[in-house]
N, C-alpha and C positions, 0 to 999 in steps of 0.2 A: 620484293613486291612483284605481284603477278602482272602479266600483260594487261589483263582485264582491269585491274585496279589502276594501273597507270593510265589506261584509256579513259576511265571514268574521271580521274582527276584532271586530265587534259581537257575533257569535254566541259567539266565544271569551270575550269579557268577560262575557256573560250566563251562560255555563256556569261560569266561574270564580266568579261571585257566588252562583250557585244551589247548586253542589255542596256547599260547607260547610254550608249550611242543611239540605240533605237528609241529610247525614251526622249532623248534630246531632239531627234529627227521628227518625232511626232508632235513636239511643241508647236503651238501656233506662233506665227512670226511676230505677233504683237499681243497686247493685253487690252482689256477694257478697264478703265479707271475713271470714276466720276462721270460715267455716261459717254465717254469718248475713247477713241483708240489711242494707245500710246505704244511706243517701242518698249523693249524690255528694261530700259533705263528710266522709264516714266516720262519720256519726252513726247509731247503732243504730236500726233500725226494729222496731216492735212490732205485734202483733195484739191485738184485744180480744175475749174470748169472748162478750160480749154482742151483738156484731155478728152479724146473721143475714141470710141471703139476699142477700149483697152490699150491704147497707145499713148505714151507720154509726149506731151508737147513742150515739156520743160527740159530744155537742153542748154548746153554751154553755160553762160552767166546765170541763167535761171537756176540750173541744177547746182550751181555753187551756193546760191542763196537758199535754195529749197532742196537739200540733199535727198535723193531717192532712198526709200527704205530698201536697202540692198537685200537680195536673195542669193543664196549660194547657187552655183550652177546646177547642182544636183537637187535643188529644192523641188518638191512636188506639190501640186495644188491639193487643197483639202477644204471641203465645204465651200464657203464663200471666198476663201483665200485662193488666189491664182498668182502665177508668175508670168510677168511680161518680159519681153526682150527689148531693151532700149536701143536707140540708134547706134550707140557705141558698142553694142554686143553684150553689155552687162545685163544682169537679171535684176528685176525689181518686183517687190510684192505689190499686189493690188487686192483690194477688198471690194467685193460685189462689183467687180469690173472696173474699179477706179484705182489708178496708181496712187501710192501713198508716199508722202514726203515729210521730213521734219523742216524746221525753219531756223536759220542761223541766229536770228535775234532772240530766240527762246534760250535763255541761259540756264534755267533750272527746271527740274521735273514739274509739270503742271502749268508752266507758262503757256499762254495762248496768244502771243502777240501777233501771230500771223493770221488770226481769224478775221476775215473781212477785207484783207489787203487786196489791192487792185480792184477797187469798186465791188468787192464781194466775190471776186474770182477764186480766192483761196478760202476754204472752209475747214473747220475742225472735222475730222473724220469721225463718224458715229456708227456704232453697230446697228444692224437692222434685224 
């Protein structure tokens, strides 16, 4: 086998390994299902009206009940999707400037038991 043939095969292997990773990285952090935003498991996403200026006000016990939609540290903003840094240094996805959360009382995909909780402070996240 010539050096050129080996190089071409190595390049093909490198491309085959990198392309799936690039495709995954380009995926949006959530989906639209039935007119609302859900995580990739189909769990409803929520916004919290106490969040202001792209900063999460849901910390400590709140974040245990309303787990943030975590973003990898290398996640990059795309369109209306942005990444915020939480007080603990972790990253969280936001949509249209609003941090996103799931709710521990939602047990299966499509549950919306958190909608309207705390006098309406928690709302199902919807695309715009």
